[in-house]
Backbone as numpy.savetxt, mean C-alpha at the origin, in Angstrom:
# Nx Ny Nz CAx CAy CAz Cx Cy Cz
5.80 -18.15 -5.70 4.95 -16.97 -5.70 5.84 -15.73 -5.70
5.60 -14.84 -6.65 6.23 -13.52 -6.63 5.17 -12.50 -6.98
5.04 -11.48 -6.15 4.08 -10.41 -6.36 4.82 -9.09 -6.45
4.44 -8.30 -7.45 4.97 -6.96 -7.64 3.88 -5.96 -7.31
4.20 -5.01 -6.44 3.20 -4.09 -5.91 3.68 -2.65 -6.08
2.79 -1.79 -6.56 3.04 -0.35 -6.62 2.07 0.33 -5.66
2.60 1.19 -4.80 1.78 1.97 -3.87 2.06 3.43 -4.20
1.01 4.21 -4.47 1.24 5.58 -4.93 0.19 6.54 -4.40
0.62 7.77 -4.18 -0.26 8.83 -3.70 0.50 10.14 -3.61
0.03 11.05 -2.77 0.71 12.31 -2.52 1.73 12.13 -1.41
2.78 12.96 -1.45 3.69 13.02 -0.33 2.91 13.46 0.90
3.14 12.82 2.02 2.41 13.13 3.24 1.27 12.15 3.51
0.92 11.31 2.52 -0.14 10.32 2.74 0.41 9.03 3.35
1.70 8.93 3.53 2.28 7.76 4.17 2.51 6.58 3.24
2.64 6.87 1.96 2.85 5.82 0.96 4.13 5.03 1.23
5.22 5.73 1.54 6.49 5.05 1.77 6.45 4.23 3.05
5.77 4.75 4.07 5.60 4.02 5.33 4.82 2.72 5.09
3.76 2.79 4.29 2.99 1.61 3.89 3.93 0.59 3.27
4.74 1.03 2.30 5.63 0.12 1.58 6.67 -0.53 2.46
7.31 0.25 3.32 8.36 -0.32 4.17 7.76 -1.28 5.20
6.54 -0.99 5.66 5.87 -1.88 6.60 5.48 -3.18 5.91
5.01 -3.09 4.68 4.68 -4.27 3.88 5.92 -5.14 3.68
7.04 -4.53 3.31 8.28 -5.27 3.11 8.75 -5.92 4.42
8.63 -5.21 5.52 9.02 -5.74 6.83 8.17 -6.96 7.19
6.87 -6.89 6.94 5.97 -8.02 7.23 6.37 -9.24 6.40
6.72 -9.02 5.14 7.15 -10.13 4.29 8.43 -10.77 4.83
9.38 -9.94 5.26 10.61 -10.48 5.84 10.33 -11.28 7.10
9.39 -10.81 7.91 9.04 -11.52 9.14 8.45 -12.90 8.86
7.90 -13.07 7.67 7.37 -14.38 7.27 8.41 -15.22 6.53
9.64 -14.72 6.46 10.71 -15.47 5.81 10.70 -15.36 4.30
9.97 -14.39 3.78 9.92 -14.19 2.33 11.04 -13.24 1.91
11.37 -13.30 0.65 12.31 -12.35 0.07 11.52 -11.11 -0.32
12.14 -9.95 -0.19 11.42 -8.72 -0.52 12.37 -7.61 -0.96
11.84 -6.70 -1.75 12.55 -5.47 -2.10 11.59 -4.31 -1.89
12.15 -3.12 -1.66 11.35 -1.90 -1.49 12.14 -0.77 -2.12
11.53 -0.08 -3.07 12.17 1.07 -3.71 11.26 2.28 -3.58
11.69 3.30 -2.83 10.88 4.53 -2.71 11.18 5.49 -3.84
10.20 6.34 -4.14 10.37 7.39 -5.14 9.49 8.56 -4.74
10.06 9.76 -4.72 9.27 10.92 -4.33 9.89 12.18 -4.92
9.06 13.20 -5.03 9.52 14.48 -5.56 10.23 15.29 -4.49
10.66 16.49 -4.86 11.38 17.36 -3.94 10.48 17.91 -2.84
9.17 17.97 -3.09 8.26 18.50 -2.09 8.12 17.51 -0.95
8.00 18.01 0.27 7.80 17.11 1.41 6.36 16.66 1.49
5.42 17.55 1.21 4.00 17.20 1.25 3.34 17.73 -0.01
2.42 16.94 -0.54 1.65 17.39 -1.69 2.22 16.99 -3.03
3.51 16.69 -3.10 4.09 16.21 -4.35 3.75 14.74 -4.54
4.26 14.16 -5.59 3.97 12.75 -5.86 4.92 11.86 -5.07
4.40 10.76 -4.53 5.22 9.76 -3.84 4.74 8.38 -4.24
5.67 7.48 -4.42 5.30 6.08 -4.69 6.43 5.18 -4.27
6.12 3.93 -4.15 7.15 2.94 -3.91 6.74 1.64 -4.57
7.74 0.84 -4.85 7.47 -0.49 -5.40 8.01 -1.52 -4.41
7.23 -2.57 -4.24 7.60 -3.66 -3.34 7.45 -4.96 -4.11
8.44 -5.81 -3.99 8.33 -7.17 -4.51 8.39 -8.13 -3.33
7.56 -9.15 -3.37 7.53 -10.18 -2.34 7.57 -11.52 -3.06
8.47 -12.40 -2.60 8.63 -13.69 -3.28 9.04 -14.78 -2.30
8.75 -16.01 -2.68 9.22 -17.17 -1.93 10.65 -17.54 -2.33
11.12 -16.98 -3.45 12.47 -17.26 -3.93 13.24 -15.93 -4.04
14.55 -16.03 -4.19 15.34 -14.82 -4.34 14.82 -13.99 -5.50
14.90 -12.68 -5.35 14.39 -11.75 -6.36 15.56 -11.28 -7.21
15.47 -11.52 -8.50 16.57 -11.19 -9.41 16.74 -9.68 -9.58
15.63 -8.95 -9.65 15.69 -7.50 -9.85 14.54 -6.84 -9.11
14.80 -5.71 -8.47 13.72 -5.01 -7.77 12.83 -4.18 -8.70
13.22 -4.06 -9.95 12.49 -3.23 -10.91 11.17 -3.90 -11.28
10.10 -3.11 -11.31 8.78 -3.61 -11.70 8.41 -3.02 -13.05
8.25 -3.89 -14.04 7.77 -3.44 -15.34 6.25 -3.35 -15.33
5.61 -4.42 -14.88 4.14 -4.47 -14.78 3.78 -5.07 -13.43
2.96 -4.35 -12.69 2.63 -4.76 -11.32 1.44 -5.71 -11.27
1.49 -6.59 -10.28 0.37 -7.50 -10.01 -0.71 -6.81 -9.18
-0.27 -5.87 -8.32 -1.20 -5.16 -7.44 -0.79 -3.69 -7.40
-1.78 -2.81 -7.49 -1.56 -1.38 -7.34 -2.46 -0.85 -6.24
-1.90 -0.01 -5.38 -2.70 0.68 -4.36 -2.55 2.16 -4.67
-3.64 2.77 -5.13 -3.61 4.16 -5.58 -4.49 5.00 -4.68
-3.88 6.02 -4.06 -4.59 6.82 -3.07 -5.18 8.11 -3.64
-4.86 8.45 -4.89 -5.43 9.67 -5.49 -5.46 9.55 -7.02
-6.09 10.53 -7.66 -6.24 10.53 -9.12 -4.90 10.50 -9.85
-3.93 11.29 -9.38 -2.63 11.35 -10.06 -1.95 9.99 -10.06
-2.07 9.27 -8.95 -1.47 7.94 -8.86 -2.14 7.00 -9.86
-3.46 7.05 -9.92 -4.21 6.19 -10.85 -3.82 6.53 -12.29
-3.78 7.81 -12.58 -3.45 8.27 -13.94 -2.04 7.82 -14.35
-1.10 7.94 -13.43 0.30 7.64 -13.74 0.59 6.14 -13.83
-0.01 5.34 -12.94 0.40 3.94 -12.83 -0.59 2.91 -13.38
-1.77 3.34 -13.77 -2.75 2.38 -14.30 -2.17 1.62 -15.50
-1.40 2.31 -16.31 -0.80 1.67 -17.49 0.32 0.70 -17.12
0.80 0.75 -15.89 1.87 -0.14 -15.44 1.35 -1.43 -14.80
0.05 -1.64 -14.88 -0.54 -2.83 -14.29 -0.53 -3.99 -15.30
-0.21 -5.18 -14.81 -0.23 -6.38 -15.66 -1.68 -6.78 -15.95
-1.91 -7.48 -17.04 -3.26 -8.01 -17.28 -3.68 -8.92 -16.11
-4.94 -8.85 -15.75 -5.51 -9.61 -14.63 -4.97 -9.19 -13.27
-4.37 -8.01 -13.19 -3.86 -7.51 -11.92 -5.01 -6.91 -11.10
-4.68 -6.51 -9.89 -5.65 -5.91 -8.97 -5.25 -4.48 -8.66
-6.20 -3.56 -8.78 -6.01 -2.18 -8.33 -6.94 -1.94 -7.16
-6.35 -1.52 -6.05 -7.12 -1.05 -4.90 -7.05 0.47 -4.96
-8.19 1.11 -5.17 -8.24 2.55 -5.34 -9.04 3.23 -4.26
-8.56 4.38 -3.82 -9.23 5.17 -2.80 -10.33 6.01 -3.44
-11.53 5.47 -3.49 -12.63 6.18 -4.16 -13.12 7.39 -3.38
-12.59 7.63 -2.18 -12.89 8.87 -1.46 -12.31 10.07 -2.20
-11.23 9.84 -2.94 -10.53 10.92 -3.65 -10.52 10.69 -5.16
-10.34 9.45 -5.59 -10.23 9.15 -7.02 -11.58 9.35 -7.69
-11.60 10.23 -8.68 -12.84 10.54 -9.39 -12.86 9.96 -10.80
-11.69 9.64 -11.33 -11.65 9.14 -12.71 -12.17 7.71 -12.79
-12.73 7.40 -13.93 -13.25 6.06 -14.19 -12.11 5.15 -14.61
-12.01 3.95 -14.04 -10.98 3.02 -14.47 -11.07 2.79 -15.98
-9.90 2.69 -16.63 -9.90 2.65 -18.09 -9.52 1.31 -18.71
-9.14 0.33 -17.90 -8.68 -0.93 -18.49 -9.62 -2.08 -18.17
-10.03 -2.76 -19.21 -10.94 -3.91 -19.05 -10.21 -5.15 -18.55
-8.88 -5.17 -18.70 -8.11 -6.35 -18.30 -7.54 -6.26 -16.89
-7.99 -5.28 -16.11 -7.55 -5.09 -14.73 -8.76 -5.18 -13.81
-8.58 -5.81 -12.66 -9.65 -5.90 -11.65 -9.54 -4.71 -10.71
-10.58 -3.91 -10.65 -10.58 -2.71 -9.81 -11.41 -2.95 -8.56
-10.83 -2.58 -7.44 -11.52 -2.63 -6.17 -11.48 -1.21 -5.60
-12.47 -0.43 -5.96 -12.52 0.97 -5.54 -13.30 1.04 -4.23
-12.65 1.56 -3.19 -13.25 1.57 -1.86 -12.94 2.90 -1.17
-13.84 3.36 -0.34 -13.71 4.66 0.31 -12.75 4.58 1.51
-11.49 4.38 1.21 -10.46 4.27 2.24 -10.31 5.57 3.02
-10.37 6.69 2.32 -10.25 7.99 2.98 -11.39 8.27 3.93
-12.61 7.90 3.54 -13.76 8.09 4.42 -13.61 7.25 5.68
-13.12 6.03 5.52 -12.89 5.15 6.67 -11.87 5.78 7.62
-10.78 6.31 7.08 -9.75 6.94 7.91 -10.30 8.16 8.64
-11.14 8.96 7.96 -11.70 10.16 8.58 -12.65 9.85 9.72
-13.32 8.70 9.66 -14.25 8.32 10.73 -13.53 7.96 12.02
-12.26 7.60 11.90 -11.47 7.28 13.08 -10.93 8.57 13.68
-10.72 8.58 14.95 -10.11 9.73 15.60 -8.62 9.71 15.27
-8.22 10.49 14.31 -6.82 10.50 13.90 -6.45 9.31 13.04
-7.42 8.77 12.30 -7.16 7.62 11.44 -6.17 7.95 10.34
-5.41 6.99 9.95 -4.35 7.17 8.97 -4.70 6.45 7.67
-4.83 7.20 6.59 -5.21 6.64 5.29 -4.27 5.52 4.86
-2.97 5.72 5.01 -2.03 4.70 4.56 -2.20 3.39 5.31
-2.47 3.45 6.60 -2.58 2.23 7.39 -3.96 1.59 7.23
-4.99 2.40 7.04 -6.30 1.84 6.67 -6.13 1.06 5.36
-5.41 1.65 4.41 -5.16 1.01 3.12 -4.33 -0.26 3.27
-3.34 -0.23 4.15 -2.50 -1.40 4.42 -3.35 -2.55 4.98
-4.21 -2.24 5.95 -5.09 -3.27 6.50 -6.00 -3.86 5.44
-6.57 -3.00 4.61 -7.44 -3.47 3.53 -6.65 -4.35 2.54
-5.45 -3.92 2.20 -4.57 -4.67 1.30 -4.30 -6.07 1.85
-3.94 -6.16 3.13 -3.62 -7.45 3.74 -4.82 -8.39 3.65
-6.01 -7.89 3.95 -7.22 -8.72 3.92 -7.56 -9.16 2.49
-7.47 -8.25 1.53 -7.91 -8.54 0.17 -6.94 -9.41 -0.63
-5.65 -9.32 -0.33 -4.67 -10.02 -1.16 -4.24 -11.38 -0.60
-4.34 -11.58 0.69 -3.90 -12.83 1.33 -2.45 -13.18 1.04
-1.63 -12.19 0.79 -0.20 -12.43 0.57 0.50 -12.65 1.91
0.04 -11.93 2.92 0.64 -11.97 4.25 -0.41 -12.32 5.30
0.08 -12.85 6.40 -0.81 -13.11 7.54 -1.05 -11.80 8.28
-2.24 -11.67 8.82 -2.59 -10.48 9.59 -1.61 -10.27 10.75
-1.24 -11.35 11.42 -0.34 -11.26 12.58 1.02 -10.69 12.17
1.52 -11.10 11.01 2.81 -10.60 10.52 2.71 -9.11 10.21
1.60 -8.71 9.61 1.40 -7.30 9.28 1.37 -6.45 10.54
0.67 -6.92 11.56 0.60 -6.18 12.82 1.95 -6.14 13.53
2.70 -7.23 13.48 4.04 -7.26 14.08 4.97 -6.28 13.36
4.87 -6.25 12.04 5.69 -5.32 11.26 5.31 -3.88 11.57
4.02 -3.63 11.70 3.55 -2.29 12.03 4.11 -1.84 13.38
4.08 -2.74 14.34 4.64 -2.43 15.67 6.14 -2.17 15.57
6.84 -3.00 14.83 8.29 -2.85 14.67 8.64 -1.51 14.03
7.97 -1.17 12.94 8.27 0.07 12.22 7.86 1.29 13.04
6.71 1.20 13.72 6.26 2.33 14.55 7.22 2.59 15.71
7.72 1.54 16.32 8.65 1.71 17.44 9.91 2.41 16.99
10.33 2.15 15.75 11.52 2.81 15.23 11.25 4.27 14.89
10.06 4.53 14.35 9.74 5.87 13.87 9.13 6.75 14.96
8.05 6.30 15.57 7.39 7.09 16.62 6.45 6.18 17.42
6.93 5.62 18.54 6.13 4.67 19.30 4.80 5.23 19.81
4.69 6.54 19.94 3.45 7.14 20.45 2.28 6.92 19.51
2.55 6.64 18.25 1.49 6.48 17.26 1.06 5.03 17.05
1.59 4.10 17.85 1.30 2.68 17.63 -0.20 2.37 17.72
-0.87 2.83 18.77 -2.30 2.52 18.93 -3.11 3.07 17.75
-2.81 4.29 17.36 -3.48 4.91 16.22 -3.29 4.09 14.95
-2.09 3.58 14.76 -1.79 2.76 13.59 -2.53 1.43 13.65
-2.55 0.80 14.81 -3.26 -0.48 14.94 -4.75 -0.29 14.72
-5.33 0.76 15.29 -6.76 1.04 15.08 -7.06 1.28 13.60
-6.19 1.99 12.92 -6.37 2.26 11.49 -6.25 0.98 10.67
-5.28 0.14 11.02 -5.11 -1.14 10.33 -6.37 -1.99 10.48
-6.86 -2.11 11.70 -8.05 -2.94 11.96 -9.27 -2.42 11.19
-9.41 -1.09 11.13 -10.54 -0.51 10.40 -10.47 -0.88 8.92
-9.29 -0.80 8.33 -9.12 -1.18 6.92 -9.30 -2.67 6.71
-8.77 -3.45 7.61 -8.88 -4.91 7.51 -10.34 -5.35 7.56
-11.14 -4.64 8.34 -12.54 -5.02 8.53 -13.51 -4.34 7.56
-13.00 -3.57 6.60 -13.88 -2.93 5.60 -14.59 -3.98 4.75
């Protein structure tokens, strides 16, 4: 099994945090993984994306030509990366913000109001709501591994936000 994933949105939406947490969860399960971040010069509001590969075998190259799964948090992400999806791939789109109509008949679209779910939480985080939803929908990783990775990454970055992250993950997982 090898899965190529693109996660994209605006800078400040936590796209890179989602990706590094996903890669960490895969490592915790003994899988091989790569994570490549990409972002503009702006700290917030510019474009941000990352690519993650997860495999049961060594990964020859971290470069993704066509992704198996895309998580798009806004219109710009959908517009830019929809063409990079493989046939029969899955797009998880944040329909709270994405207004454009999906354009490919050979891609499976799962448009869900991830942003609305995050807003209903007290301090809910769109990226982690999306991560929880991703884990449930794709079955690539175990929920326990995802939560352990979230705890690990949060402790390194800012332990005070752990509960908020776990609550956001659970909300997305249960959508």
